[in-house]
C-alpha positions as CSV (number, residue, x, y, z in Angstrom):
1,M,0.0,-0.1,0.0
2,A,1.3,3.4,-1.0
3,E,2.1,5.9,1.8
4,H,0.7,9.4,1.2
5,S,2.1,12.7,2.4
6,N,0.4,14.5,5.3
7,A,-1.1,17.0,2.9
8,T,-2.4,14.4,0.5
9,G,-4.0,12.4,3.3
10,Q,-5.6,15.8,4.7
11,A,-7.0,16.5,1.3
12,L,-8.3,12.7,1.0
13,A,-10.0,13.3,4.5
14,Q,-11.5,16.6,3.4
15,L,-12.9,15.2,0.1
16,G,-14.5,12.4,2.1
17,A,-15.9,14.8,4.6
18,D,-17.3,17.0,1.9
19,F,-18.6,14.1,-0.3
20,P,-19.6,11.3,1.9
21,R,-21.2,9.2,-0.7
22,W,-17.9,8.8,-2.4
23,R,-14.7,6.8,-1.7
24,F,-11.4,8.6,-2.7
25,L,-8.1,7.4,-3.6
26,V,-4.7,8.6,-5.3
27,S,-3.3,6.0,-7.6
28,D,0.5,5.1,-7.5
29,R,0.7,7.4,-10.7
30,G,-0.8,10.2,-8.8
31,R,-4.1,10.1,-10.5
32,W,-6.9,11.3,-7.9
33,W,-10.1,9.0,-8.1
34,A,-13.6,9.4,-6.8
35,L,-15.7,6.3,-6.7
36,R,-18.9,5.0,-5.5
37,G,-21.1,1.9,-5.9
38,P,-22.7,-0.3,-6.3
39,L,-25.5,2.0,-7.4
40,P,-29.2,1.3,-6.7
41,W,-31.1,0.4,-9.9
42,R,-32.7,3.8,-10.3
43,A,-29.2,5.3,-10.4
44,L,-27.4,3.0,-12.9
45,N,-27.1,5.8,-15.5
46,E,-25.4,8.1,-13.1
47,R,-21.7,8.5,-13.1
48,D,-19.9,6.4,-10.5
49,A,-16.3,7.4,-11.0
50,F,-14.4,10.5,-11.5
51,D,-10.5,11.0,-12.1
52,E,-8.5,14.1,-12.2
53,D,-4.9,15.3,-11.9
54,T,-5.4,17.1,-8.5
55,A,-7.6,17.0,-5.6
56,E,-9.0,20.5,-6.4
57,G,-9.5,19.2,-10.0
58,L,-11.7,16.3,-8.5
59,R,-13.6,18.7,-6.1
60,T,-14.4,20.9,-9.2
61,A,-15.6,17.9,-11.3
62,L,-17.9,16.4,-8.5
63,L,-19.3,19.9,-8.0
64,A,-19.9,20.5,-11.5
65,A,-21.7,17.1,-11.7
66,G,-24.2,18.3,-9.1
67,E,-22.6,16.5,-6.2
68,G,-22.1,17.9,-2.8
69,S,-24.2,19.2,-0.2
70,E,-27.4,19.8,-2.1
71,G,-27.6,16.2,-3.6
72,Q,-26.2,14.0,-0.7
73,D,-29.2,11.8,-0.3
74,R,-30.5,11.8,-3.8
75,D,-29.8,8.0,-4.4
76,Q,-29.9,6.7,-0.9
């Protein structure tokens, strides 16, 4: 398992707190990922993964897709 810097760990923790329906990881190539699933049948057409070069890019992509505080319980 790859070790992350303190800043990376803090960014992962903050993303997790801000987007609780998603799981976050940084690949061994430094790519940031947001993953969720399995999705319920009524949400199967929704996006279940995002990847970006940075934590901020990932946050921006999630917000642009309508994720965040307003839609947290949409598929639960």
